[in-house]
PyMOL Python script that loads the backbone (N, CA, C, O; Angstrom):
from pymol import cmd

cmd.read_pdbstr("""\
ATOM      1  N   MET A   1      57.912   2.286 -25.608  1.00  0.00           N
ATOM      2  CA  MET A   1      57.785   2.932 -24.326  1.00  0.00           C
ATOM      3  C   MET A   1      58.776   4.094 -24.262  1.00  0.00           C
ATOM      4  O   MET A   1      59.938   3.947 -24.640  1.00  0.00           O
ATOM      5  N   LYS A   2      58.313   5.240 -23.786  1.00  0.00           N
ATOM      6  CA  LYS A   2      59.156   6.422 -23.648  1.00  0.00           C
ATOM      7  C   LYS A   2      59.920   6.368 -22.328  1.00  0.00           C
ATOM      8  O   LYS A   2      59.354   6.057 -21.280  1.00  0.00           O
ATOM      9  N   SER A   3      61.193   6.670 -22.395  1.00  0.00           N
ATOM     10  CA  SER A   3      61.997   6.767 -21.177  1.00  0.00           C
ATOM     11  C   SER A   3      61.720   8.093 -20.483  1.00  0.00           C
ATOM     12  O   SER A   3      61.446   9.101 -21.134  1.00  0.00           O
ATOM     13  N   VAL A   4      61.794   8.081 -19.168  1.00  0.00           N
ATOM     14  CA  VAL A   4      61.612   9.287 -18.370  1.00  0.00           C
ATOM     15  C   VAL A   4      62.890   9.499 -17.563  1.00  0.00           C
ATOM     16  O   VAL A   4      63.359   8.599 -16.868  1.00  0.00           O
ATOM     17  N   LYS A   5      63.437  10.695 -17.668  1.00  0.00           N
ATOM     18  CA  LYS A   5      64.658  11.029 -16.932  1.00  0.00           C
ATOM     19  C   LYS A   5      64.259  11.796 -15.669  1.00  0.00           C
ATOM     20  O   LYS A   5      63.618  12.844 -15.742  1.00  0.00           O
ATOM     21  N   ILE A   6      64.648  11.256 -14.518  1.00  0.00           N
ATOM     22  CA  ILE A   6      64.284  11.835 -13.224  1.00  0.00           C
ATOM     23  C   ILE A   6      65.557  12.205 -12.465  1.00  0.00           C
ATOM     24  O   ILE A   6      66.555  11.486 -12.507  1.00  0.00           O
ATOM     25  N   SER A   7      65.499  13.333 -11.778  1.00  0.00           N
ATOM     26  CA  SER A   7      66.636  13.808 -10.987  1.00  0.00           C
ATOM     27  C   SER A   7      66.179  14.070  -9.555  1.00  0.00           C
ATOM     28  O   SER A   7      65.022  14.415  -9.315  1.00  0.00           O
ATOM     29  N   THR A   8      67.085  13.906  -8.624  1.00  0.00           N
ATOM     30  CA  THR A   8      66.802  14.278  -7.234  1.00  0.00           C
ATOM     31  C   THR A   8      67.803  15.348  -6.811  1.00  0.00           C
ATOM     32  O   THR A   8      68.943  15.372  -7.275  1.00  0.00           O
ATOM     33  N   VAL A   9      67.357  16.226  -5.926  1.00  0.00           N
ATOM     34  CA  VAL A   9      68.215  17.313  -5.450  1.00  0.00           C
ATOM     35  C   VAL A   9      68.075  17.418  -3.939  1.00  0.00           C
ATOM     36  O   VAL A   9      66.968  17.392  -3.399  1.00  0.00           O
ATOM     37  N   GLN A  10      69.190  17.536  -3.279  1.00  0.00           N
ATOM     38  CA  GLN A  10      69.188  17.838  -1.853  1.00  0.00           C
ATOM     39  C   GLN A  10      70.177  18.974  -1.643  1.00  0.00           C
ATOM     40  O   GLN A  10      71.307  18.921  -2.128  1.00  0.00           O
ATOM     41  N   PHE A  11      69.751  19.992  -0.925  1.00  0.00           N
ATOM     42  CA  PHE A  11      70.616  21.136  -0.673  1.00  0.00           C
ATOM     43  C   PHE A  11      70.378  21.626   0.746  1.00  0.00           C
ATOM     44  O   PHE A  11      69.380  21.275   1.376  1.00  0.00           O
ATOM     45  N   GLU A  12      71.294  22.436   1.239  1.00  0.00           N
ATOM     46  CA  GLU A  12      71.151  22.981   2.590  1.00  0.00           C
ATOM     47  C   GLU A  12      70.268  24.226   2.516  1.00  0.00           C
ATOM     48  O   GLU A  12      70.718  25.305   2.132  1.00  0.00           O
ATOM     49  N   ASN A  13      69.006  24.050   2.893  1.00  0.00           N
ATOM     50  CA  ASN A  13      68.083  25.184   2.822  1.00  0.00           C
ATOM     51  C   ASN A  13      68.239  26.076   4.043  1.00  0.00           C
ATOM     52  O   ASN A  13      68.892  25.720   5.024  1.00  0.00           O
ATOM     53  N   ARG A  14      67.619  27.244   3.952  1.00  0.00           N
ATOM     54  CA  ARG A  14      67.620  28.191   5.069  1.00  0.00           C
ATOM     55  C   ARG A  14      66.232  28.172   5.695  1.00  0.00           C
ATOM     56  O   ARG A  14      65.243  28.497   5.038  1.00  0.00           O
ATOM     57  N   SER A  15      66.163  27.797   6.945  1.00  0.00           N
ATOM     58  CA  SER A  15      64.883  27.689   7.633  1.00  0.00           C
ATOM     59  C   SER A  15      64.159  29.030   7.638  1.00  0.00           C
ATOM     60  O   SER A  15      64.700  30.041   8.086  1.00  0.00           O
ATOM     61  N   GLY A  16      62.926  29.021   7.133  1.00  0.00           N
ATOM     62  CA  GLY A  16      62.092  30.214   7.120  1.00  0.00           C
ATOM     63  C   GLY A  16      62.385  31.195   5.995  1.00  0.00           C
ATOM     64  O   GLY A  16      61.704  32.215   5.889  1.00  0.00           O
ATOM     65  N   ASP A  17      63.374  30.923   5.154  1.00  0.00           N
ATOM     66  CA  ASP A  17      63.748  31.850   4.070  1.00  0.00           C
ATOM     67  C   ASP A  17      63.257  31.303   2.733  1.00  0.00           C
ATOM     68  O   ASP A  17      64.038  30.776   1.940  1.00  0.00           O
ATOM     69  N   LYS A  18      61.954  31.434   2.493  1.00  0.00           N
ATOM     70  CA  LYS A  18      61.346  30.884   1.279  1.00  0.00           C
ATOM     71  C   LYS A  18      61.944  31.483   0.011  1.00  0.00           C
ATOM     72  O   LYS A  18      62.144  30.773  -0.975  1.00  0.00           O
ATOM     73  N   GLU A  19      62.229  32.779   0.029  1.00  0.00           N
ATOM     74  CA  GLU A  19      62.771  33.439  -1.165  1.00  0.00           C
ATOM     75  C   GLU A  19      64.102  32.808  -1.578  1.00  0.00           C
ATOM     76  O   GLU A  19      64.313  32.505  -2.753  1.00  0.00           O
ATOM     77  N   TYR A  20      64.990  32.614  -0.616  1.00  0.00           N
ATOM     78  CA  TYR A  20      66.280  31.983  -0.901  1.00  0.00           C
ATOM     79  C   TYR A  20      66.081  30.551  -1.393  1.00  0.00           C
ATOM     80  O   TYR A  20      66.632  30.157  -2.422  1.00  0.00           O
ATOM     81  N   ASN A  21      65.291  29.781  -0.652  1.00  0.00           N
ATOM     82  CA  ASN A  21      65.088  28.374  -0.988  1.00  0.00           C
ATOM     83  C   ASN A  21      64.467  28.208  -2.370  1.00  0.00           C
ATOM     84  O   ASN A  21      64.894  27.346  -3.138  1.00  0.00           O
ATOM     85  N   LEU A  22      63.464  29.023  -2.697  1.00  0.00           N
ATOM     86  CA  LEU A  22      62.839  28.940  -4.018  1.00  0.00           C
ATOM     87  C   LEU A  22      63.819  29.347  -5.115  1.00  0.00           C
ATOM     88  O   LEU A  22      63.758  28.817  -6.224  1.00  0.00           O
ATOM     89  N   GLY A  23      64.712  30.274  -4.821  1.00  0.00           N
ATOM     90  CA  GLY A  23      65.738  30.653  -5.792  1.00  0.00           C
ATOM     91  C   GLY A  23      66.678  29.500  -6.093  1.00  0.00           C
ATOM     92  O   GLY A  23      67.031  29.265  -7.248  1.00  0.00           O
ATOM     93  N   VAL A  24      67.083  28.783  -5.057  1.00  0.00           N
ATOM     94  CA  VAL A  24      67.949  27.613  -5.239  1.00  0.00           C
ATOM     95  C   VAL A  24      67.206  26.543  -6.040  1.00  0.00           C
ATOM     96  O   VAL A  24      67.767  25.950  -6.961  1.00  0.00           O
ATOM     97  N   ILE A  25      65.957  26.302  -5.688  1.00  0.00           N
ATOM     98  CA  ILE A  25      65.147  25.304  -6.399  1.00  0.00           C
ATOM     99  C   ILE A  25      65.025  25.676  -7.871  1.00  0.00           C
ATOM    100  O   ILE A  25      65.157  24.820  -8.746  1.00  0.00           O
ATOM    101  N   GLU A  26      64.772  26.955  -8.141  1.00  0.00           N
ATOM    102  CA  GLU A  26      64.632  27.411  -9.529  1.00  0.00           C
ATOM    103  C   GLU A  26      65.913  27.164 -10.326  1.00  0.00           C
ATOM    104  O   GLU A  26      65.851  26.728 -11.475  1.00  0.00           O
ATOM    105  N   LYS A  27      67.065  27.437  -9.728  1.00  0.00           N
ATOM    106  CA  LYS A  27      68.341  27.224 -10.422  1.00  0.00           C
ATOM    107  C   LYS A  27      68.573  25.742 -10.720  1.00  0.00           C
ATOM    108  O   LYS A  27      68.988  25.387 -11.824  1.00  0.00           O
ATOM    109  N   PHE A  28      68.307  24.877  -9.737  1.00  0.00           N
ATOM    110  CA  PHE A  28      68.478  23.442  -9.964  1.00  0.00           C
ATOM    111  C   PHE A  28      67.493  22.927 -11.013  1.00  0.00           C
ATOM    112  O   PHE A  28      67.856  22.106 -11.855  1.00  0.00           O
ATOM    113  N   ALA A  29      66.258  23.403 -10.965  1.00  0.00           N
ATOM    114  CA  ALA A  29      65.246  22.967 -11.933  1.00  0.00           C
ATOM    115  C   ALA A  29      65.622  23.400 -13.348  1.00  0.00           C
ATOM    116  O   ALA A  29      65.455  22.631 -14.294  1.00  0.00           O
ATOM    117  N   ALA A  30      66.125  24.615 -13.500  1.00  0.00           N
ATOM    118  CA  ALA A  30      66.537  25.101 -14.817  1.00  0.00           C
ATOM    119  C   ALA A  30      67.713  24.285 -15.357  1.00  0.00           C
ATOM    120  O   ALA A  30      67.748  23.950 -16.541  1.00  0.00           O
ATOM    121  N   LYS A  31      68.667  23.970 -14.491  1.00  0.00           N
ATOM    122  CA  LYS A  31      69.818  23.157 -14.909  1.00  0.00           C
ATOM    123  C   LYS A  31      69.356  21.768 -15.340  1.00  0.00           C
ATOM    124  O   LYS A  31      69.810  21.239 -16.354  1.00  0.00           O
ATOM    125  N   ALA A  32      68.457  21.191 -14.564  1.00  0.00           N
ATOM    126  CA  ALA A  32      67.946  19.861 -14.898  1.00  0.00           C
ATOM    127  C   ALA A  32      67.197  19.889 -16.229  1.00  0.00           C
ATOM    128  O   ALA A  32      67.368  18.992 -17.055  1.00  0.00           O
ATOM    129  N   ALA A  33      66.375  20.906 -16.439  1.00  0.00           N
ATOM    130  CA  ALA A  33      65.622  21.019 -17.695  1.00  0.00           C
ATOM    131  C   ALA A  33      66.577  21.143 -18.880  1.00  0.00           C
ATOM    132  O   ALA A  33      66.341  20.551 -19.934  1.00  0.00           O
ATOM    133  N   ALA A  34      67.639  21.899 -18.712  1.00  0.00           N
ATOM    134  CA  ALA A  34      68.625  22.061 -19.780  1.00  0.00           C
ATOM    135  C   ALA A  34      69.325  20.746 -20.109  1.00  0.00           C
ATOM    136  O   ALA A  34      69.829  20.564 -21.217  1.00  0.00           O
ATOM    137  N   GLU A  35      69.353  19.835 -19.142  1.00  0.00           N
ATOM    138  CA  GLU A  35      69.984  18.527 -19.335  1.00  0.00           C
ATOM    139  C   GLU A  35      68.977  17.454 -19.738  1.00  0.00           C
ATOM    140  O   GLU A  35      69.304  16.268 -19.766  1.00  0.00           O
ATOM    141  N   GLY A  36      67.749  17.875 -20.050  1.00  0.00           N
ATOM    142  CA  GLY A  36      66.745  16.934 -20.543  1.00  0.00           C
ATOM    143  C   GLY A  36      66.001  16.159 -19.479  1.00  0.00           C
ATOM    144  O   GLY A  36      65.397  15.129 -19.779  1.00  0.00           O
ATOM    145  N   VAL A  37      66.030  16.625 -18.249  1.00  0.00           N
ATOM    146  CA  VAL A  37      65.330  15.946 -17.156  1.00  0.00           C
ATOM    147  C   VAL A  37      63.834  16.236 -17.253  1.00  0.00           C
ATOM    148  O   VAL A  37      63.427  17.373 -17.489  1.00  0.00           O
ATOM    149  N   ASP A  38      63.019  15.195 -17.067  1.00  0.00           N
ATOM    150  CA  ASP A  38      61.561  15.325 -17.145  1.00  0.00           C
ATOM    151  C   ASP A  38      60.925  15.675 -15.805  1.00  0.00           C
ATOM    152  O   ASP A  38      59.897  16.351 -15.769  1.00  0.00           O
ATOM    153  N   ALA A  39      61.519  15.226 -14.705  1.00  0.00           N
ATOM    154  CA  ALA A  39      60.955  15.475 -13.372  1.00  0.00           C
ATOM    155  C   ALA A  39      62.094  15.617 -12.366  1.00  0.00           C
ATOM    156  O   ALA A  39      63.100  14.912 -12.437  1.00  0.00           O
ATOM    157  N   VAL A  40      61.909  16.547 -11.428  1.00  0.00           N
ATOM    158  CA  VAL A  40      62.908  16.778 -10.384  1.00  0.00           C
ATOM    159  C   VAL A  40      62.229  16.634  -9.029  1.00  0.00           C
ATOM    160  O   VAL A  40      61.164  17.209  -8.805  1.00  0.00           O
ATOM    161  N   ALA A  41      62.836  15.871  -8.125  1.00  0.00           N
ATOM    162  CA  ALA A  41      62.303  15.702  -6.773  1.00  0.00           C
ATOM    163  C   ALA A  41      63.247  16.386  -5.783  1.00  0.00           C
ATOM    164  O   ALA A  41      64.456  16.154  -5.792  1.00  0.00           O
ATOM    165  N   PHE A  42      62.667  17.235  -4.929  1.00  0.00           N
ATOM    166  CA  PHE A  42      63.421  17.912  -3.886  1.00  0.00           C
ATOM    167  C   PHE A  42      63.039  17.315  -2.534  1.00  0.00           C
ATOM    168  O   PHE A  42      61.968  16.723  -2.397  1.00  0.00           O
ATOM    169  N   HIS A  43      63.898  17.465  -1.546  1.00  0.00           N
ATOM    170  CA  HIS A  43      63.649  16.894  -0.223  1.00  0.00           C
ATOM    171  C   HIS A  43      62.488  17.614   0.468  1.00  0.00           C
ATOM    172  O   HIS A  43      62.158  18.752   0.137  1.00  0.00           O
ATOM    173  N   GLU A  44      61.882  16.928   1.428  1.00  0.00           N
ATOM    174  CA  GLU A  44      60.759  17.524   2.150  1.00  0.00           C
ATOM    175  C   GLU A  44      61.206  18.802   2.854  1.00  0.00           C
ATOM    176  O   GLU A  44      62.354  18.916   3.284  1.00  0.00           O
ATOM    177  N   CYS A  45      60.316  19.733   2.965  1.00  0.00           N
ATOM    178  CA  CYS A  45      60.562  21.026   3.617  1.00  0.00           C
ATOM    179  C   CYS A  45      61.638  21.843   2.910  1.00  0.00           C
ATOM    180  O   CYS A  45      62.233  22.729   3.522  1.00  0.00           O
ATOM    181  N   SER A  46      61.897  21.567   1.645  1.00  0.00           N
ATOM    182  CA  SER A  46      62.939  22.317   0.940  1.00  0.00           C
ATOM    183  C   SER A  46      62.537  23.767   0.694  1.00  0.00           C
ATOM    184  O   SER A  46      63.405  24.622   0.518  1.00  0.00           O
ATOM    185  N   VAL A  47      61.240  24.058   0.677  1.00  0.00           N
ATOM    186  CA  VAL A  47      60.795  25.440   0.465  1.00  0.00           C
ATOM    187  C   VAL A  47      60.835  26.225   1.770  1.00  0.00           C
ATOM    188  O   VAL A  47      61.418  27.309   1.825  1.00  0.00           O
ATOM    189  N   THR A  48      60.228  25.692   2.808  1.00  0.00           N
ATOM    190  CA  THR A  48      60.109  26.435   4.065  1.00  0.00           C
ATOM    191  C   THR A  48      61.253  26.182   5.033  1.00  0.00           C
ATOM    192  O   THR A  48      61.542  27.019   5.888  1.00  0.00           O
ATOM    193  N   GLY A  49      61.901  25.040   4.905  1.00  0.00           N
ATOM    194  CA  GLY A  49      62.920  24.658   5.868  1.00  0.00           C
ATOM    195  C   GLY A  49      62.251  24.273   7.177  1.00  0.00           C
ATOM    196  O   GLY A  49      61.076  24.568   7.394  1.00  0.00           O
ATOM    197  N   THR A  50      62.988  23.626   8.030  1.00  0.00           N
ATOM    198  CA  THR A  50      62.441  23.248   9.329  1.00  0.00           C
ATOM    199  C   THR A  50      63.583  23.065  10.313  1.00  0.00           C
ATOM    200  O   THR A  50      64.675  22.642   9.932  1.00  0.00           O
ATOM    201  N   LEU A  51      63.341  23.373  11.545  1.00  0.00           N
ATOM    202  CA  LEU A  51      64.339  23.172  12.594  1.00  0.00           C
ATOM    203  C   LEU A  51      63.931  21.980  13.440  1.00  0.00           C
ATOM    204  O   LEU A  51      62.766  21.851  13.817  1.00  0.00           O
ATOM    205  N   PHE A  52      64.886  21.107  13.739  1.00  0.00           N
ATOM    206  CA  PHE A  52      64.611  19.956  14.587  1.00  0.00           C
ATOM    207  C   PHE A  52      65.296  20.137  15.914  1.00  0.00           C
ATOM    208  O   PHE A  52      65.193  19.274  16.785  1.00  0.00           O
TER     209      PHE A  52
END
""", "prot")
cmd.dss("prot")
cmd.show_as("cartoon", "prot")
cmd.util.cbc("prot")
cmd.orient("prot")
């Protein structure tokens, strides 16, 4: 059986700033890939952000 390495990421996103949020996601994903991670999970609304 092959092992799968999974990572989770939570960061303070900027509501409505998709460009910034996607840039942060890209950096975390690249770092995870460099460390041999197979899958990365980000928190809900990490791309668009949301105000409560």
